[in-house]
Short mmCIF file of the C-alpha atoms (twelve columns), coordinates in Angstrom:
data_MODEL
# 
_entry.id   MODEL 
# 
loop_
_atom_site.group_PDB 
_atom_site.id 
_atom_site.type_symbol 
_atom_site.label_atom_id 
_atom_site.label_alt_id 
_atom_site.label_comp_id 
_atom_site.label_asym_id 
_atom_site.label_seq_id 
_atom_site.Cartn_x 
_atom_site.Cartn_y 
_atom_site.Cartn_z 
_atom_site.pdbx_PDB_model_num 
ATOM 1   C CA . MET A 1   -0.018  -0.012 0.273  1 
ATOM 2   C CA . SER A 2   1.386   3.233  -0.754 1 
ATOM 3   C CA . LYS A 3   2.090   5.484  1.872  1 
ATOM 4   C CA . ASN A 4   -0.668  8.446  0.225  1 
ATOM 5   C CA . ILE A 5   -3.498  5.707  0.344  1 
ATOM 6   C CA . ALA A 6   -2.680  4.908  4.237  1 
ATOM 7   C CA . HIS A 7   -2.534  8.618  4.720  1 
ATOM 8   C CA . THR A 8   -5.784  8.772  3.140  1 
ATOM 9   C CA . PHE A 9   -7.640  6.137  5.488  1 
ATOM 10  C CA . GLU A 10  -5.733  7.566  8.533  1 
ATOM 11  C CA . GLN A 11  -7.409  10.901 7.125  1 
ATOM 12  C CA . SER A 12  -10.914 8.654  6.838  1 
ATOM 13  C CA . ALA A 13  -10.857 6.683  10.318 1 
ATOM 14  C CA . ALA A 14  -10.506 9.842  11.842 1 
ATOM 15  C CA . ALA A 15  -13.263 11.475 10.324 1 
ATOM 16  C CA . ALA A 16  -15.354 8.595  11.133 1 
ATOM 17  C CA . GLN A 17  -13.918 9.207  14.382 1 
ATOM 18  C CA . ARG A 18  -15.077 13.094 14.842 1 
ATOM 19  C CA . LEU A 19  -18.562 12.067 13.340 1 
ATOM 20  C CA . GLY A 20  -19.579 9.806  15.563 1 
ATOM 21  C CA . ALA A 21  -18.146 11.506 18.864 1 
ATOM 22  C CA . PHE A 22  -20.307 14.708 17.319 1 
ATOM 23  C CA . ILE A 23  -23.299 12.106 16.828 1 
ATOM 24  C CA . ALA A 24  -23.383 10.676 20.374 1 
ATOM 25  C CA . LYS A 25  -22.315 14.280 22.209 1 
ATOM 26  C CA . ARG A 26  -26.037 15.555 19.956 1 
ATOM 27  C CA . ARG A 27  -27.969 12.620 21.102 1 
ATOM 28  C CA . LYS A 28  -26.828 12.927 24.820 1 
ATOM 29  C CA . ALA A 29  -27.939 16.354 24.615 1 
ATOM 30  C CA . LEU A 30  -30.650 16.179 23.567 1 
ATOM 31  C CA . LYS A 31  -30.863 13.517 26.499 1 
ATOM 32  C CA . VAL A 32  -32.498 10.840 24.034 1 
ATOM 33  C CA . PRO A 33  -31.367 7.125  24.798 1 
ATOM 34  C CA . ALA A 34  -29.983 5.267  22.377 1 
ATOM 35  C CA . THR A 35  -32.346 2.918  21.890 1 
ATOM 36  C CA . GLN A 36  -35.083 5.494  20.482 1 
ATOM 37  C CA . THR A 37  -32.637 7.224  17.811 1 
ATOM 38  C CA . ALA A 38  -31.349 3.106  16.684 1 
ATOM 39  C CA . LEU A 39  -35.329 3.397  16.608 1 
ATOM 40  C CA . ALA A 40  -35.826 6.570  15.215 1 
ATOM 41  C CA . ALA A 41  -33.323 5.856  12.654 1 
ATOM 42  C CA . GLY A 42  -33.914 2.631  11.150 1 
ATOM 43  C CA . ILE A 43  -30.893 0.499  12.760 1 
ATOM 44  C CA . SER A 44  -29.412 -1.559 15.021 1 
ATOM 45  C CA . ARG A 45  -28.721 -0.359 18.682 1 
ATOM 46  C CA . LEU A 46  -25.622 -2.120 17.407 1 
ATOM 47  C CA . THR A 47  -25.310 -0.202 14.073 1 
ATOM 48  C CA . LEU A 48  -25.832 3.463  16.478 1 
ATOM 49  C CA . HIS A 49  -22.787 2.215  18.865 1 
ATOM 50  C CA . ARG A 50  -20.680 1.254  15.672 1 
ATOM 51  C CA . LEU A 51  -21.427 4.661  14.413 1 
ATOM 52  C CA . GLU A 52  -20.581 6.186  17.983 1 
ATOM 53  C CA . GLN A 53  -17.865 4.845  18.203 1 
ATOM 54  C CA . GLY A 54  -16.200 6.166  14.513 1 
ATOM 55  C CA . SER A 55  -16.816 2.593  12.435 1 
ATOM 56  C CA . THR A 56  -16.127 3.129  8.977  1 
ATOM 57  C CA . SER A 57  -18.172 0.289  8.056  1 
ATOM 58  C CA . ILE A 58  -21.555 1.743  8.688  1 
ATOM 59  C CA . THR A 59  -23.909 2.406  5.475  1 
ATOM 60  C CA . LEU A 60  -24.098 5.950  4.492  1 
ATOM 61  C CA . GLY A 61  -27.871 5.116  4.734  1 
ATOM 62  C CA . ALA A 62  -27.087 4.542  8.638  1 
ATOM 63  C CA . CYS A 63  -25.328 7.174  9.034  1 
ATOM 64  C CA . LEU A 64  -27.359 9.534  7.565  1 
ATOM 65  C CA . ASN A 65  -30.590 8.491  9.155  1 
ATOM 66  C CA . THR A 66  -29.477 8.537  12.453 1 
ATOM 67  C CA . MET A 67  -28.288 12.121 11.807 1 
ATOM 68  C CA . ALA A 68  -32.036 12.677 10.549 1 
ATOM 69  C CA . ALA A 69  -33.362 11.001 13.431 1 
ATOM 70  C CA . LEU A 70  -31.348 13.734 15.763 1 
ATOM 71  C CA . GLY A 71  -32.170 17.280 13.657 1 
ATOM 72  C CA . LEU A 72  -28.300 17.021 11.992 1 
ATOM 73  C CA . LEU A 73  -28.857 16.981 8.448  1 
ATOM 74  C CA . GLY A 74  -29.494 20.912 8.205  1 
ATOM 75  C CA . ALA A 75  -25.776 20.617 7.739  1 
ATOM 76  C CA . VAL A 76  -25.934 19.062 4.481  1 
ATOM 77  C CA . PRO A 77  -26.134 20.722 1.409  1 
ATOM 78  C CA . PRO A 78  -29.740 20.529 -0.167 1 
ATOM 79  C CA . GLN A 79  -30.135 19.525 -3.525 1 
ATOM 80  C CA . GLU A 80  -29.307 21.999 -6.423 1 
ATOM 81  C CA . ASN A 81  -32.593 21.415 -8.014 1 
ATOM 82  C CA . SER A 82  -34.788 21.756 -5.067 1 
ATOM 83  C CA . HIS A 83  -37.819 24.230 -6.578 1 
ATOM 84  C CA . SER A 84  -38.681 24.661 -2.784 1 
ATOM 85  C CA . PRO A 85  -37.881 27.116 -0.719 1 
ATOM 86  C CA . MET A 86  -35.190 26.591 1.431  1 
ATOM 87  C CA . LEU A 87  -36.431 25.257 4.823  1 
ATOM 88  C CA . PRO A 88  -34.165 25.805 8.152  1 
ATOM 89  C CA . SER A 89  -33.259 23.073 10.078 1 
ATOM 90  C CA . ARG A 90  -35.225 22.956 12.717 1 
ATOM 91  C CA . VAL A 91  -38.761 24.372 14.295 1 
ATOM 92  C CA . ARG A 92  -40.351 25.667 16.972 1 
ATOM 93  C CA . VAL A 93  -43.672 23.977 18.003 1 
ATOM 94  C CA . ASN A 94  -45.430 26.930 19.284 1 
ATOM 95  C CA . GLN A 95  -45.038 28.517 15.134 1 
ATOM 96  C CA . TYR A 96  -47.938 26.128 14.147 1 
ATOM 97  C CA . PRO A 97  -50.763 25.304 15.951 1 
ATOM 98  C CA . GLU A 98  -51.656 22.126 15.058 1 
ATOM 99  C CA . LEU A 99  -48.262 21.053 15.195 1 
ATOM 100 C CA . GLN A 100 -48.351 22.396 18.888 1 
ATOM 101 C CA . LYS A 101 -50.844 20.145 19.566 1 
ATOM 102 C CA . LEU A 102 -49.294 17.471 17.911 1 
ATOM 103 C CA . ALA A 103 -46.350 17.723 20.059 1 
ATOM 104 C CA . TRP A 104 -47.902 17.824 23.580 1 
ATOM 105 C CA . GLN A 105 -44.402 15.412 24.921 1 
ATOM 106 C CA . HIS A 106 -42.709 19.241 24.099 1 
ATOM 107 C CA . HIS A 107 -42.090 22.345 25.881 1 
ATOM 108 C CA . ASP A 108 -44.356 24.864 23.363 1 
ATOM 109 C CA . ASP A 109 -40.976 27.282 22.643 1 
ATOM 110 C CA . ALA A 110 -38.927 23.865 22.352 1 
ATOM 111 C CA . GLU A 111 -37.172 23.551 18.688 1 
ATOM 112 C CA . ILE A 112 -37.753 19.862 16.510 1 
ATOM 113 C CA . SER A 113 -36.303 18.957 13.337 1 
ATOM 114 C CA . LEU A 114 -37.850 18.718 10.222 1 
ATOM 115 C CA . GLN A 115 -38.641 14.957 9.633  1 
ATOM 116 C CA . ALA A 116 -39.695 15.333 13.908 1 
ATOM 117 C CA . ALA A 117 -42.041 17.395 12.339 1 
ATOM 118 C CA . PHE A 118 -42.422 15.955 9.431  1 
ATOM 119 C CA . LYS A 119 -43.376 12.049 10.964 1 
ATOM 120 C CA . LEU A 120 -45.364 14.411 13.842 1 
ATOM 121 C CA . TYR A 121 -47.989 15.184 11.159 1 
ATOM 122 C CA . GLN A 122 -47.246 11.784 9.364  1 
ATOM 123 C CA . ASN A 123 -48.192 9.530  12.183 1 
ATOM 124 C CA . ASN A 124 -51.143 11.089 13.971 1 
ATOM 125 C CA . TRP A 125 -52.677 13.200 11.451 1 
ATOM 126 C CA . ARG A 126 -55.804 11.545 12.301 1 
ATOM 127 C CA . HIS A 127 -55.981 14.034 15.340 1 
ATOM 128 C CA . VAL A 128 -54.932 17.348 12.710 1 
ATOM 129 C CA . GLN A 129 -58.351 19.659 12.755 1 
ATOM 130 C CA . VAL A 130 -57.847 20.140 8.784  1 
ATOM 131 C CA . ALA A 131 -60.622 23.187 9.058  1 
ATOM 132 C CA . ALA A 132 -58.436 24.502 12.148 1 
ATOM 133 C CA . LEU A 133 -54.950 24.717 9.622  1 
ATOM 134 C CA . GLY A 134 -54.047 28.037 8.864  1 
ATOM 135 C CA . GLU A 135 -52.384 29.340 5.558  1 
ATOM 136 C CA . ALA A 136 -48.984 29.456 7.133  1 
ATOM 137 C CA . GLU A 137 -49.006 25.855 8.534  1 
ATOM 138 C CA . ILE A 138 -50.691 24.620 5.308  1 
ATOM 139 C CA . GLN A 139 -47.899 26.030 3.493  1 
ATOM 140 C CA . PHE A 140 -45.292 24.362 6.086  1 
ATOM 141 C CA . ILE A 141 -47.196 21.064 5.193  1 
ATOM 142 C CA . THR A 142 -46.623 21.698 1.373  1 
ATOM 143 C CA . LEU A 143 -43.031 22.624 1.658  1 
ATOM 144 C CA . LEU A 144 -42.723 19.404 4.273  1 
ATOM 145 C CA . GLU A 145 -43.808 16.781 1.626  1 
ATOM 146 C CA . GLN A 146 -41.948 18.491 -1.170 1 
ATOM 147 C CA . ALA A 147 -38.408 17.811 1.386  1 
ATOM 148 C CA . PHE A 148 -38.854 14.636 2.406  1 
ATOM 149 C CA . GLU A 149 -40.674 13.628 -1.484 1 
ATOM 150 C CA . GLU A 150 -43.792 12.150 0.478  1 
ATOM 151 C CA . ALA A 151 -47.379 13.253 -0.217 1 
ATOM 152 C CA . LEU A 152 -48.691 11.620 2.396  1 
ATOM 153 C CA . LEU A 153 -50.419 14.375 4.464  1 
ATOM 154 C CA . HIS A 154 -53.059 15.415 0.856  1 
ATOM 155 C CA . VAL A 155 -53.653 18.846 2.115  1 
ATOM 156 C CA . GLN A 156 -55.186 20.993 -0.717 1 
ATOM 157 C CA . PRO A 157 -54.158 24.690 -0.513 1 
# 
């Protein structure tokens, strides 16, 4: 193995260690148990542990799913061909009345990731009072649908 390639592998391993530590630190700061994080990311608890330890054999999908579950995907550049306006990486639950009702377990001024907001709407849509949705919340839901490329909410502006 050439010295150049060995150096590249060392850099990759060091980057994986830093990324794993960053993910672990974020999870702990949010006080989210590893089992809940793994479940939200759609990965096993063992895979999350290996990711947080800096393993370089973790799939990119597992890494991105974990980052999304922890609200860290705002650091990833958006698609260049995206036609929807840029969304912030996090949203305050009290900005949207129906979201605030769905996010009852959060403080009113809490910020949650866009994925968490989308999942709240998606999993609890039966509890949303569609007639009570304001224009701003309808636009927000529409942007979430575009961002996640899933039209599960069926809101007509």
